[in-house]
BADO-908180 format. One line per 10 residues: number of its first residue (from 1); their letters; for each residue x, y, z of C-alpha. Coordinates in steps of 0.05 Angstrom, whole numbers. Layout:
BEGIN
NUM = A = X,Y,Z; ...;
//
This chain:
BEGIN
1 = MKALDTLIHL = 1284,3633,2220; 1301,3575,2176; 1245,3524,2168; 1251,3453,2195; 1272,3399,2148; 1249,3340,2189; 1206,3331,2251; 1206,3262,2282; 1157,3245,2338; 1174,3179,2372;
11 = GAGPCRELEA = 1116,3151,2413; 1065,3198,2380; 1005,3163,2414; 940,3201,2395; 986,3259,2374; 947,3319,2403; 1005,3362,2376; 990,3345,2302; 964,3415,2286; 1024,3447,2319;
21 = HLASGAKRLM = 1071,3400,2281; 1039,3419,2215; 1043,3493,2234; 1119,3486,2245; 1128,3483,2170; 1170,3419,2173; 1183,3392,2104; 1176,3321,2130; 1136,3298,2190; 1146,3227,2216;
31 = LVEADPQLVD = 1100,3198,2269; 1123,3132,2302; 1078,3092,2349; 1082,3021,2378; 1008,3011,2396; 972,2984,2334; 905,3014,2356; 933,3084,2359; 971,3075,2293; 905,3064,2257;
41 = SLRSRAQGLT = 877,3129,2285; 940,3167,2265; 938,3142,2194; 865,3164,2188; 884,3234,2212; 946,3238,2166; 908,3217,2105; 918,3268,2049; 979,3300,2082; 1036,3285,2035;
51 = QVSVTQAALA = 1091,3309,2083; 1065,3264,2139; 1084,3190,2147; 1060,3143,2201; 1102,3082,2223; 1080,3027,2269; 1144,3006,2307; 1166,2991,2377; 1233,3026,2390; 1283,3003,2443;
61 = PTAGAVTFHR = 1357,3016,2457; 1371,2950,2423; 1331,2908,2374; 1295,2846,2400; 1232,2817,2429; 1195,2864,2476; 1128,2868,2511; 1082,2928,2503; 1040,2943,2565; 973,2974,2547;
71 = YNLPDAGSLQ = 936,3011,2603; 868,3042,2609; 902,3111,2604; 915,3125,2529; 982,3160,2538; 1010,3110,2589; 1028,3052,2543; 1101,3031,2551; 1151,2975,2541; 1166,2980,2616;
81 = PATGLHNLFP = 1115,2963,2671; 1087,3024,2708; 1109,3035,2780; 1104,3107,2806; 1049,3121,2756; 1001,3081,2800; 1011,3134,2855; 989,3188,2808; 932,3148,2779; 905,3099,2830;
91 = GLKLQEKLPL = 853,3074,2779; 908,3055,2729; 897,2984,2704; 937,2940,2656; 892,2919,2599; 939,2877,2556; 1010,2853,2547; 1026,2855,2473; 1089,2818,2448; 1126,2858,2395;
101 = QALGIGDFIS = 1192,2857,2358; 1229,2921,2373; 1275,2960,2327; 1339,2991,2354; 1328,3066,2360; 1397,3081,2332; 1385,3036,2272; 1318,3068,2259; 1345,3140,2259; 1403,3118,2216;
111 = SLALAAEGRH = 1355,3088,2165; 1323,3157,2155; 1388,3184,2125; 1380,3254,2153; 1422,3308,2120; 1479,3329,2166; 1471,3403,2150; 1395,3403,2157; 1351,3428,2215; 1319,3368,2249;
121 = RLIIDLPGQE = 1274,3364,2310; 1265,3302,2352; 1207,3290,2401; 1217,3231,2449; 1153,3209,2483; 1173,3138,2503; 1150,3128,2575; 1201,3090,2616; 1255,3092,2561; 1276,3166,2561;
131 = MASLMALTDA = 1348,3159,2588; 1362,3093,2553; 1339,3120,2486; 1381,3185,2493; 1443,3144,2511; 1432,3096,2452; 1427,3156,2405; 1491,3185,2434; 1528,3120,2427; 1506,3118,2354;
141 = GQLQGFWQLD = 1531,3189,2344; 1461,3214,2323; 1437,3256,2382; 1479,3318,2362; 1448,3315,2292; 1383,3345,2319; 1377,3420,2324; 1318,3416,2374; 1300,3362,2424; 1233,3354,2459;
151 = LHCGNQPLYE = 1230,3304,2517; 1167,3280,2554; 1193,3258,2622; 1164,3251,2692; 1192,3292,2749; 1199,3226,2787; 1210,3156,2760; 1142,3129,2737; 1165,3063,2705; 1214,3008,2720;
161 = QTVAAEEILG = 1288,3023,2703; 1276,3098,2694; 1309,3159,2726; 1281,3227,2748; 1278,3286,2700; 1332,3324,2739; 1385,3272,2723; 1366,3271,2650; 1367,3347,2646; 1437,3349,2675;
171 = WLGEQGFDLI = 1461,3296,2627; 1432,3332,2566; 1467,3396,2589; 1533,3359,2589; 1517,3336,2518; 1510,3409,2494; 1435,3419,2497; 1406,3480,2532; 1337,3477,2565; 1294,3532,2534;
181 = ERDDAHDPDR = 1224,3513,2557; 1185,3470,2607; 1112,3458,2588; 1068,3424,2641; 1001,3451,2617; 978,3384,2593; 1010,3340,2648; 1044,3374,2708; 1073,3307,2732; 1103,3291,2664;
191 = PRWTFKRNDL = 1118,3357,2630; 1150,3368,2561; 1221,3393,2565; 1247,3430,2503; 1322,3435,2489; 1361,3471,2436; 1428,3450,2413; 1482,3500,2436; 1527,3501,2376; 1579,3545,2410;
201 = LMELKAAKAE = 1579,3499,2470; 1583,3440,2423; 1641,3472,2387; 1674,3489,2453; 1662,3420,2478; 1688,3392,2412; 1748,3437,2418; 1760,3415,2490; 1750,3344,2468; 1798,3356,2411;
211 = ASRQTLLAAE = 1847,3390,2459; 1841,3332,2507; 1850,3285,2450; 1910,3323,2425; 1938,3326,2496; 1926,3252,2503; 1957,3241,2434; 2016,3285,2454; 2025,3245,2518; 2019,3181,2479;
221 = RAEELKKTSQ = 2068,3207,2428; 2116,3228,2483; 2109,3159,2513; 2118,3129,2444; 2179,3174,2433; 2206,3151,2500; 2193,3079,2483; 2221,3092,2413; 2283,3122,2444; 2290,3063,2490;
231 = ARDQVQAQIA = 2276,3017,2432; 2327,3055,2391; 2379,3047,2446; 2362,2973,2450; 2365,2968,2375; 2432,3002,2374; 2457,2956,2429; 2430,2898,2389; 2462,2926,2326; 2529,2932,2362;
241 = ELTKARDAAK = 2520,2861,2389; 2498,2835,2321; 2556,2872,2287; 2603,2839,2336; 2569,2773,2324; 2570,2786,2249; 2645,2801,2251; 2657,2738,2292; 2612,2700,2244; 2649,2729,2185;
251 = AEADKQAQLA = 2716,2710,2215; 2689,2641,2229; 2660,2639,2159; 2728,2658,2130; 2760,2605,2173; 2708,2554,2151; 2717,2577,2079; 2793,2566,2085; 2781,2499,2117; 2731,2483,2063;
261 = AERVEELKKT = 2782,2503,2009; 2834,2459,2043; 2784,2403,2048; 2765,2412,1975; 2839,2408,1957; 2846,2347,2001; 2784,2317,1970; 2812,2333,1901; 2877,2298,1919; 2839,2242,1951;
271 = SQARDQAQAQ = 2796,2237,1889; 2858,2234,1845; 2889,2182,1891; 2824,2144,1890; 2822,2147,1814; 2894,2123,1811; 2879,2069,1862; 2818,2049,1822; 2860,2047,1759; 2912,2005,1795;
281 = IAELTKARDA = 2857,1961,1824; 2828,1953,1754; 2898,1937,1726; 2913,1890,1783; 2844,1859,1777; 2858,1849,1703; 2926,1820,1719; 2894,1777,1773; 2841,1753,1724; 2896,1739,1673;
291 = AKAEADKQAQ = 2938,1703,1726; 2877,1665,1749; 2862,1646,1677; 2934,1626,1667; 2932,1587,1733; 2868,1554,1710; 2902,1538,1644; 2964,1512,1679; 2920,1473,1727; 2883,1444,1667;
301 = LAAERVEELK = 2949,1428,1633; 2975,1398,1698; 2911,1357,1703; 2921,1334,1632; 2993,1318,1645; 2975,1282,1709; 2925,1242,1668; 2979,1229,1616; 3027,1209,1672; 2974,1165,1701;
311 = KTSQARDQAQ = 2964,1132,1633; 3040,1128,1624; 3047,1098,1693; 2993,1048,1675; 3031,1034,1609; 3096,1028,1648; 3063,980,1696; 3037,940,1638; 3106,942,1605; 3139,921,1670;
321 = AKIAELTKAR = 3089,864,1676; 3103,845,1604; 3179,851,1617; 3171,807,1678; 3131,758,1636; 3183,760,1580; 3239,755,1630; 3205,694,1659; 3196,666,1589; 3269,683,1573;
331 = DAAKAEAEKQ = 3293,648,1636; 3249,589,1619; 3276,589,1548; 3348,596,1573; 3337,539,1622; 3307,499,1565; 3366,518,1521; 3415,498,1574; 3376,433,1582; 3378,422,1506;
341 = TKSAAQYKAE = 3452,439,1505; 3464,390,1559; 3422,339,1522; 3461,357,1459; 3526,345,1496; 3499,280,1520; 3476,264,1450; 3544,283,1423; 3579,239,1474; 3532,185,1456;
351 = AEKQAQLAAQ = 3546,198,1382; 3619,195,1394; 3608,130,1432; 3566,106,1375; 3618,128,1325; 3669,86,1361; 3618,30,1362; 3606,44,1289; 3676,32,1273; 3667,-33,1306;
361 = HAEQLAERDQ = 3599,-43,1277; 3598,-23,1206; 3529,-45,1196; 3507,8,1246; 3544,66,1212; 3489,87,1168; 3443,89,1226; 3493,129,1267; 3505,178,1210; 3431,185,1202;
371 = AQATLARDNG = 3424,196,1277; 3480,247,1276; 3447,283,1219; 3382,284,1256; 3418,309,1319; 3453,363,1280; 3387,387,1254; 3359,387,1325; 3419,426,1351; 3409,477,1296;
381 = VILRLQQLRD = 3337,487,1316; 3358,494,1389; 3412,545,1371; 3362,583,1329; 3313,585,1387; 3369,607,1432; 3387,663,1385; 3314,684,1380; 3308,684,1455; 3371,725,1462;
391 = ADLKDLQQRY = 3345,775,1411; 3278,780,1446; 3314,789,1512; 3357,844,1484; 3296,878,1454; 3260,874,1520; 3321,903,1556; 3323,961,1507; 3249,974,1514; 3255,969,1590;
401 = AQVLEQKTKQ = 3312,1020,1588; 3269,1067,1545; 3211,1059,1592; 3256,1074,1652; 3283,1136,1617; 3213,1160,1599; 3190,1146,1670; 3248,1187,1697; 3230,1246,1652; 3156,1239,1670;
411 = DALLKQLTER = 3174,1238,1744; 3215,1302,1736; 3159,1335,1696; 3108,1312,1748; 3151,1342,1803; 3154,1409,1766; 3079,1408,1754; 3066,1391,1827; 3110,1449,1849; 3074,1497,1801;
421 = LTAASGYLHQ = 3005,1472,1822; 3024,1481,1895; 3049,1552,1881; 2987,1569,1839; 2942,1542,1895; 2979,1585,1946; 2974,1647,1902; 2900,1636,1890; 2889,1629,1964; 2927,1694,1977;
431 = LEHNPVDDTR = 2888,1729,1921; 2824,1717,1960; 2853,1753,2021; 2897,1806,1989; 2879,1812,1915; 2927,1870,1900; 2992,1843,1931; 2977,1772,1911; 2963,1794,1840; 3030,1830,1838;
441 = KLTRHHGKSS = 3066,1769,1867; 3029,1722,1821; 3046,1768,1762; 3119,1768,1782; 3119,1693,1793; 3083,1682,1727; 3134,1727,1694; 3191,1687,1725; 3158,1621,1705; 3150,1647,1634;
451 = KKRKKK = 3223,1667,1632; 3244,1598,1658; 3201,1564,1606; 3232,1609,1552; 3302,1592,1577; 3284,1518,1576;
//
């Protein structure tokens, strides 16, 4: 028979089986105990044995804080309080509750890194934790790694939260372990149960499990195929619907593309029309600006001409006032001349009378001749004054006629300027409301005005 590779004794206590363990020929012997007092004794006994290792550790299904109950019976220490054990040992007494930090049993076995193909033996002597420990090892997938299993378990529950041996035996049988020995020589109420792993049963169980798994997988795959078929039908229906929608969308896209092309063409034409309109607007704006500048120039010229006319009117008024003054002076001079003429006639009559008297009075002839000579001289002066007055009157009449002619021309020019200013003001007013049309009209009017001026 092949020798053991590893023998693990969990809850070794005083380990009365140490000699038998050494005799098994195990290459590695591991003793694990929670009670620190018993661990010291085990280490003393294992001193010098290289294949033996002693570990002080409390093991539980899960890691965490626990309480170790120490009784006056050396093998009765447990992490669970004793119940049925008091019936077997009425003198059983709790000596101490020792708080400890437990390791998870699955984690502990995993840390040992046991070879999968090796022969390993596990002894579980954990009062009150038999079933919980076995289930924890199973959940961790480690129980089937042991070729032989030894379990110390009471025929009846002896601790809290424990089950009877019969239930545990049945459960281990289901896990593929055959009971090969029951040893109650040391303790009839809590015998040692020895199990051996039934590899054929394990293989059969594994095969059944695999068959069940395959059957389940086949059923799942059939269900998946059914769902896949349904999904495929749905997908095909969706594809048909999407194809129809795609075709409709494509037709709509073609329609939209055609509309877009038409709109692009319209936009192109609109853009060209806009460019032309902008060019026309720029041209008309330029013409409007030129017309406005011309209108401003004409307005300035009109203002200058109005100022000239104003000055001319003022000069005319001054000339008229001077003419009136000269006319008055002429009339006064004429009246004076007529008066002098009348006086001259009177003087002449008197001279003739004197001449007649002179004939009669010779001595008065010289005086009369002298008086006549003096009168002649005076008449010459009066005639000369009359001639000067007539010449001044004629000159004033000519100047008055010239002023009247100039005034007539200025009135006609002022009338033309007034008409042009009125037209320019109207065109400027229209330009503010309709720049394009007004600019065209003003341009045409300006052209006509220019032609008229050229003709003139």
